[in-house]
C-alpha positions as CSV (number, residue, x, y, z in Angstrom):
1,M,-38.9,27.1,153.7
2,S,-40.6,30.0,151.8
3,E,-39.8,30.4,148.1
4,G,-38.0,33.7,148.8
5,K,-35.8,32.2,151.5
6,A,-35.0,29.2,149.3
7,L,-34.0,31.5,146.4
8,K,-31.8,33.6,148.7
9,S,-30.2,30.4,150.1
10,G,-29.5,29.1,146.6
11,L,-27.9,32.4,145.6
12,L,-25.6,32.4,148.6
13,E,-24.6,28.8,147.9
14,K,-23.6,29.8,144.4
15,F,-21.9,33.1,145.1
16,V,-20.0,32.6,148.4
17,P,-17.5,30.2,146.8
18,I,-17.0,32.7,143.9
19,L,-16.4,35.5,146.4
20,L,-13.9,33.3,148.3
21,V,-12.0,32.6,145.1
22,V,-11.9,36.2,144.1
23,S,-10.7,37.3,147.5
24,V,-7.9,34.7,147.5
25,A,-6.9,35.8,144.0
26,L,-6.8,39.5,145.0
27,A,-4.8,38.7,148.1
28,F,-2.3,36.7,146.0
29,A,-2.0,39.5,143.5
30,V,-1.4,42.1,146.2
31,G,1.2,39.8,147.8
32,V,3.0,39.3,144.5
33,L,3.1,43.0,143.8
34,W,4.4,43.7,147.3
35,Q,7.1,41.1,146.9
36,K,8.2,42.6,143.5
37,V,8.4,46.1,145.0
38,S,10.3,44.8,148.1
39,N,12.8,43.0,145.8
40,L,13.4,46.0,143.7
41,E,13.7,48.4,146.7
42,G,15.8,46.1,148.9
43,G,17.9,44.4,146.3
44,K,17.2,41.0,147.7
45,G,15.5,37.7,146.9
46,K,14.3,36.8,143.4
47,V,13.8,39.5,140.8
48,A,12.7,38.9,137.2
49,G,15.5,37.3,135.3
50,T,17.2,35.4,138.0
51,E,17.7,31.9,136.9
52,A,18.8,30.3,140.2
53,T,17.6,32.3,143.2
54,A,19.0,33.2,146.5
55,S,17.3,32.4,149.8
56,G,15.4,35.7,149.9
57,Q,17.3,36.8,153.1
58,A,19.0,40.2,153.2
59,K,22.5,40.0,151.7
60,A,25.5,41.4,153.5
61,K,26.7,44.6,152.0
62,V,29.8,44.2,149.8
63,S,32.4,46.8,150.2
64,I,34.3,48.6,147.4
65,E,37.5,47.1,148.9
66,T,36.1,43.6,148.3
67,I,35.3,44.4,144.7
68,K,38.8,45.9,144.2
69,G,40.3,42.8,145.8
70,L,38.8,40.6,143.0
71,F,41.4,42.1,140.6
72,D,44.1,40.4,142.6
73,K,42.5,37.0,142.0
74,D,43.0,34.5,139.1
75,V,39.9,35.5,137.2
76,I,38.9,36.9,133.8
77,K,39.6,40.6,134.1
78,L,39.9,43.6,131.8
79,G,41.5,46.7,133.3
80,D,42.5,47.2,136.9
81,A,41.1,48.3,140.3
82,K,42.2,51.9,139.7
83,R,39.3,52.9,137.5
84,K,36.3,54.8,138.8
85,L,33.8,52.2,137.8
86,L,34.5,48.5,138.5
87,I,32.0,46.0,136.9
88,V,31.5,42.4,138.0
89,E,29.4,40.1,136.0
90,V,28.4,36.7,137.4
91,S,27.1,34.6,134.6
92,D,26.4,31.1,133.2
93,P,26.7,30.7,129.4
94,S,23.8,28.2,129.5
95,C,21.5,30.5,131.5
96,P,18.6,32.0,129.4
97,Y,18.5,35.2,131.3
98,C,22.3,35.6,130.9
99,S,21.7,35.4,127.1
100,I,18.9,37.9,127.5
101,A,21.2,40.3,129.4
102,S,23.8,39.9,126.7
103,G,21.4,41.2,123.9
104,K,22.8,38.5,121.5
105,N,19.7,36.3,121.5
106,A,16.8,38.4,120.4
107,A,14.4,35.5,120.0
108,L,14.9,34.5,123.7
109,N,14.3,38.1,124.7
110,K,11.0,38.1,123.0
111,Q,10.0,34.7,124.5
112,A,10.8,36.0,128.0
113,G,8.1,38.7,127.7
114,E,7.5,42.3,126.8
115,Q,9.7,43.6,129.5
116,F,12.7,42.0,127.9
117,K,12.0,42.8,124.3
118,L,15.0,44.6,122.8
119,V,14.7,48.2,121.6
120,A,15.7,47.0,118.2
121,D,12.6,44.8,118.1
122,G,10.3,47.6,119.2
123,G,10.6,47.0,123.0
124,T,12.2,49.0,125.8
125,Y,14.8,46.7,127.1
126,V,18.4,47.8,126.8
127,A,20.6,44.8,127.3
128,P,23.2,45.8,129.9
129,V,26.2,43.7,128.8
130,P,26.9,45.5,125.5
131,E,26.6,48.9,127.3
132,L,28.9,47.9,130.0
133,K,31.4,46.6,127.4
134,K,31.4,50.0,125.8
135,L,32.5,51.6,129.1
136,V,35.3,49.1,129.4
137,D,36.4,49.6,125.7
138,D,36.4,53.4,126.3
139,G,38.7,53.0,129.3
140,K,36.0,54.3,131.7
141,A,35.5,51.0,133.6
142,S,37.3,47.8,134.5
143,F,35.5,44.4,134.2
144,I,35.6,41.0,135.9
145,Y,33.7,38.0,134.7
146,L,32.9,35.1,137.1
147,Y,31.1,31.9,136.4
148,T,28.5,30.3,138.6
149,S,26.1,27.5,137.8
150,G,22.8,29.1,137.2
151,H,21.3,26.7,134.7
152,G,23.4,23.6,134.8
153,N,24.9,23.3,131.4
154,G,27.5,26.0,131.4
155,E,30.8,24.5,132.6
156,M,32.2,23.7,129.1
157,G,31.1,27.2,127.9
158,A,32.8,28.8,130.9
159,K,36.0,26.9,130.2
160,A,35.8,28.1,126.6
161,L,35.7,31.6,127.9
162,Y,38.8,31.1,130.1
163,C,40.6,29.6,127.1
164,A,39.5,32.5,124.8
165,F,40.6,35.0,127.4
166,D,44.1,33.6,127.1
167,E,44.0,34.3,123.4
168,G,42.6,37.8,123.8
169,K,39.3,36.7,122.4
170,F,37.0,36.8,125.4
171,W,34.3,39.0,123.9
172,E,34.3,37.3,120.6
173,V,33.7,33.9,122.2
174,H,31.3,35.4,124.8
175,D,29.0,36.8,122.1
176,L,28.9,33.5,120.2
177,L,28.1,31.5,123.3
178,M,25.3,34.0,124.1
179,S,23.8,33.8,120.7
180,A,20.7,31.6,119.9
181,Q,23.0,29.0,118.3
182,G,25.4,29.0,121.3
183,Y,22.6,28.7,123.8
184,A,21.1,25.8,121.9
185,L,24.5,24.1,121.5
186,L,25.3,24.2,125.2
187,N,21.9,23.2,126.4
188,E,21.0,20.6,123.8
189,T,24.2,19.1,122.6
190,V,27.3,19.8,124.8
191,K,25.6,19.7,128.2
192,N,29.0,19.7,130.0
193,D,30.1,16.6,128.1
194,K,33.9,16.8,127.7
195,A,33.6,14.4,124.7
196,K,31.8,17.2,122.9
197,S,34.8,19.6,123.1
198,G,35.4,19.2,119.4
199,E,31.8,20.3,118.5
200,L,32.2,23.4,120.8
201,A,35.6,24.3,119.4
202,E,34.2,24.0,115.9
203,F,31.3,26.3,116.7
204,L,33.7,28.9,118.0
205,K,36.2,28.7,115.1
206,S,35.1,32.1,113.6
207,A,36.3,33.7,116.8
208,T,39.4,31.6,117.8
209,D,41.6,28.8,116.6
210,A,39.5,25.6,116.8
211,T,42.6,23.4,117.3
212,K,43.9,25.5,120.2
213,M,40.4,25.7,121.7
214,K,39.9,22.0,121.7
215,A,43.4,21.3,123.2
216,C,42.7,23.8,125.9
217,L,39.3,22.3,126.7
218,D,40.7,18.7,126.7
219,G,43.8,19.6,128.7
220,G,41.8,20.3,131.9
221,K,43.7,23.6,132.5
222,Y,40.7,25.3,133.9
223,D,38.8,22.5,135.7
224,S,39.6,24.0,139.1
225,R,38.7,27.6,138.0
226,I,35.1,26.5,137.9
227,N,34.9,26.0,141.6
228,S,37.0,29.0,142.5
229,D,34.7,31.3,140.4
230,I,31.7,29.8,142.1
231,Q,33.2,30.4,145.6
232,L,34.1,34.0,144.7
233,A,30.5,34.6,143.4
234,S,29.1,33.1,146.6
235,S,31.3,35.4,148.7
236,L,29.6,38.3,147.0
237,G,26.2,37.0,147.8
238,I,25.4,35.9,144.2
239,T,24.1,32.4,144.0
240,G,22.0,32.9,140.9
241,T,22.6,34.2,137.4
242,P,23.0,36.8,136.1
243,G,24.3,39.0,138.8
244,F,26.1,42.3,138.5
245,F,28.0,44.7,140.7
246,L,28.7,48.2,139.6
247,N,31.3,49.2,142.3
248,E,29.5,48.1,145.5
249,T,25.9,48.4,144.0
250,P,24.4,45.0,143.3
251,F,21.9,44.1,140.6
252,Y,20.6,40.6,141.1
253,G,18.9,39.5,137.9
254,A,18.6,40.6,134.2
255,Y,18.1,44.3,134.9
256,G,18.1,46.5,131.9
257,Y,20.9,49.1,131.4
258,K,18.4,51.9,132.2
259,D,18.1,50.5,135.7
260,M,21.9,50.6,136.1
261,Q,22.4,54.1,134.6
262,S,22.3,56.0,137.8
263,A,24.9,53.7,139.4
264,V,27.2,54.2,136.4
265,D,26.7,58.0,136.4
266,A,27.4,58.2,140.2
267,A,30.7,56.3,139.7
268,L,31.9,58.3,136.8
269,K,31.0,61.8,138.0
C-alpha cells in the first residue's frame, strides 16, 4: 500500500467512528426536541416536572360535566361547580415538582433548573398554585384538591391536608408541607410511618392545633380517602404529579402560571 493510501486509510479509521457518534447524538437531540414539542402541543406523555409519568398514549378528553361532578364527591373543595373557572389540582406533598409548582420551596426550584427558577430569584417561573389560590380567594374560581402517589412518601401529608381542611386550615397546612422543611420531613423522616404522626403534627402546630392533628392522623379517619382520591385522579387521566385541570383543559406537569393564563382568561371572559 502506498504512503498516501495508508494515510487516507488511517484517517478514515479515526474519523468514521467519530462521525457515527456525532450522527447518533444529533439524531437523539432532534428526537428529544420533537418529543418535547409533541408533548406540549398534544398535552400527553411526560412533560418537564411530571414526577410519575403516564404511558405516553393520548388521553381521553375530560368533559366540563366530569369536572363539575367532582364537586359532588367527598373531596377537598373550595367553592362550588357554579363558578366560571373550576380548578383541579392533583398533587403529592412529597413530590418535588409539586413543591416547585407551589412556589414555597425556592431552593428546590433553583435545583430543578433555570426554567423553574422563581421570578423573585431572578428567574421567569411563576408558580401556578399561589396564582390559582388568588382566583379562588377572589371568588373567581372554585378549587378541588386530589391526592395521588407521585413520589411515594406523601400519604401522611395528604391525610394532614384532609384533617386541616376539616379545621378550615387547608392552605396554611398546604404551604407548610410544600416548604423546604415540609418536603424534607415527609421524605426523610415521616415516610408514611404512622408512628411519626406526632412529629408531623408538631411541625404543623403553627397552622393548626397539634393535639387535634395527631388525633386525626392516628384515628384513621381518612385512610380510605387516599384510595378514592387516587381513583378519581386516574379517572381524569392523571397518574403523575402534579397535574391540573382548568375547566376541561389539562396541564400535565409543573407548568408555570404563564402557560395557564390563556385558559384562565378564556374561562373568565
